[in-house]
N, C-alpha and C positions, 0 to 999 in steps of 0.2 A: 297511563291512559289505556294501555292494552288490557289490563285487568278489568277495567270498567266495561269494555266492549264485550268481554266474555261472560259477564254476569247476566243472568236472566233479568228481564224487566222487573219481575216481581222482587227479586233479591235486591236489585238496585234501588227500587222504591223503598223497600224495608230499610236498607242501609242509610239512605239519605234522609228518610223520615225520622230516624232516630237521632239525627244530628241537630236537635233544636238547642237554642241557646237560652239560658236563664239569666236574667239581669238581677244581680244582687245589689241592693241599694243600701249604703251605709246609714243614711239619714232616716230617722223614724218619720213615717207619713204624718202630716198634720191631722187634727181631728176633723171628722166629716162635717161638711156644711149642712145647715138646716135648709131643706128644700120644700117648696110647696108643690104637692102633686096636682097635676091637672086632672080634669074629669077623665074617668076611665073610658076609652074609646069603644070597648066591647066586652062582653062577659068572659071571653077567653084571654083577655090581655092581662099581663103581669107587669108590675112596676119594677124596674131595675134601678136600684138606688144609685145616686151619684157617688163617685169615688175619686180619689187622688191617683193620678197616673204619673209615673216617672218618665220624663222626656229625654233623659240622658244628662240633664244638667240641673233640673229642679222638678218639683211636683207641680202639676197643673190639674185643675179641676175638670172632671168629665161630668156633665149634667145628667141627672136621672132621666129616664124615659120609659115609655110603655113599649112592650113587645108582645106580639101575638103568641100565646102559649101553644105548646104542642100537645096533642091528645095523649092522655094517660101519662103525663110527665109533670114533674114539678121543678120549679126553678131553684137552683142552689146559688145563692148570691156569691159574687166574687169577694175576695178579701185579701188583705196583706198578711203574710205569715212571717213571723220573726224566726230566723234560722241563725246558727252560729256564724254563717258567712255574710249575713245581712238580711234585709227585708226583701221578700219575693211576692209578686202579685200572683194570686191564684185566680184565674178567670172564672166568672160565673158560667154555669152550664145547665142543660136540661138533664134530669135523671128520670128514668122510667122505673 
Protein backbone atom coordinates (compact mmCIF):
# COMPACT_ATOMS: atom_id res chain seq x y z
CA UNK A 1 0.00 0.00 0.00
CA UNK A 2 2.94 2.33 0.69
CA UNK A 3 3.91 2.14 -3.01
CA UNK A 4 0.46 3.32 -4.10
CA UNK A 5 0.71 6.36 -1.81
CA UNK A 6 4.01 7.41 -3.39
CA UNK A 7 2.79 7.22 -6.99
CA UNK A 8 1.58 10.45 -8.51
CA UNK A 9 -2.17 10.61 -9.19
CA UNK A 10 -1.45 10.56 -12.92
CA UNK A 11 0.65 7.40 -12.75
CA UNK A 12 -1.87 5.75 -10.46
CA UNK A 13 -4.71 6.50 -12.90
CA UNK A 14 -2.60 5.21 -15.78
CA UNK A 15 -1.75 2.02 -13.88
CA UNK A 16 -5.32 1.31 -12.75
CA UNK A 17 -6.82 2.29 -16.10
CA UNK A 18 -4.77 -0.39 -17.83
CA UNK A 19 -6.21 -3.12 -15.60
CA UNK A 20 -9.33 -3.77 -17.62
CA UNK A 21 -10.72 -7.28 -17.87
CA UNK A 22 -11.76 -8.97 -21.07
CA UNK A 23 -14.42 -11.67 -20.92
CA UNK A 24 -13.68 -14.56 -23.25
CA UNK A 25 -16.84 -16.51 -24.03
CA UNK A 26 -16.40 -20.11 -25.23
CA UNK A 27 -19.88 -20.34 -26.80
CA UNK A 28 -20.50 -18.79 -30.22
CA UNK A 29 -23.09 -15.98 -30.04
CA UNK A 30 -26.47 -16.77 -31.65
CA UNK A 31 -27.44 -15.16 -34.95
CA UNK A 32 -28.68 -11.59 -34.66
CA UNK A 33 -32.42 -11.07 -34.31
CA UNK A 34 -34.34 -9.20 -36.98
CA UNK A 35 -35.49 -5.89 -35.54
CA UNK A 36 -37.88 -3.23 -36.78
CA UNK A 37 -36.35 0.24 -36.66
CA UNK A 38 -38.54 2.92 -35.24
CA UNK A 39 -38.77 6.32 -36.93
CA UNK A 40 -35.54 8.30 -36.80
CA UNK A 41 -35.91 10.92 -34.04
CA UNK A 42 -33.67 13.49 -35.75
CA UNK A 43 -31.23 14.02 -38.63
CA UNK A 44 -28.14 13.46 -36.44
CA UNK A 45 -29.39 10.21 -34.91
CA UNK A 46 -27.69 6.90 -35.72
CA UNK A 47 -29.22 3.45 -35.33
CA UNK A 48 -27.23 1.15 -33.03
CA UNK A 49 -28.14 -2.42 -33.99
CA UNK A 50 -29.24 -4.87 -31.36
CA UNK A 51 -26.73 -7.48 -30.27
CA UNK A 52 -26.19 -10.45 -28.01
CA UNK A 53 -24.51 -9.72 -24.66
CA UNK A 54 -22.89 -12.33 -22.43
CA UNK A 55 -24.16 -12.00 -18.85
CA UNK A 56 -21.70 -14.49 -17.36
CA UNK A 57 -24.00 -17.47 -17.83
CA UNK A 58 -25.76 -17.06 -21.17
CA UNK A 59 -26.36 -14.68 -24.04
CA UNK A 60 -29.13 -12.10 -23.63
CA UNK A 61 -30.47 -9.82 -26.36
CA UNK A 62 -29.86 -6.05 -26.16
CA UNK A 63 -32.41 -4.20 -28.33
CA UNK A 64 -31.31 -1.78 -31.02
CA UNK A 65 -31.84 1.91 -30.35
CA UNK A 66 -31.18 5.41 -31.69
CA UNK A 67 -28.34 7.57 -30.36
CA UNK A 68 -27.59 11.17 -31.20
CA UNK A 69 -24.51 11.37 -33.37
CA UNK A 70 -21.39 13.35 -32.63
CA UNK A 71 -20.32 16.07 -35.04
CA UNK A 72 -17.71 15.02 -37.61
CA UNK A 73 -17.75 11.41 -36.39
CA UNK A 74 -19.12 8.14 -37.65
CA UNK A 75 -20.44 5.20 -35.66
CA UNK A 76 -18.46 1.97 -35.80
CA UNK A 77 -20.79 -0.84 -34.79
CA UNK A 78 -19.93 -3.22 -31.98
CA UNK A 79 -19.26 -6.84 -32.91
CA UNK A 80 -18.17 -10.20 -31.58
CA UNK A 81 -14.60 -11.13 -32.45
CA UNK A 82 -13.48 -14.76 -32.51
CA UNK A 83 -10.07 -15.25 -30.87
CA UNK A 84 -8.06 -18.35 -29.95
CA UNK A 85 -9.21 -17.85 -26.33
CA UNK A 86 -12.91 -17.47 -27.20
CA UNK A 87 -15.35 -14.82 -28.39
CA UNK A 88 -14.84 -11.22 -27.25
CA UNK A 89 -17.30 -8.31 -27.53
CA UNK A 90 -15.78 -5.24 -29.20
CA UNK A 91 -18.01 -2.29 -28.19
CA UNK A 92 -19.28 0.18 -30.76
CA UNK A 93 -17.73 3.64 -30.68
CA UNK A 94 -17.50 6.98 -32.43
CA UNK A 95 -14.57 7.59 -34.78
CA UNK A 96 -13.50 11.04 -35.99
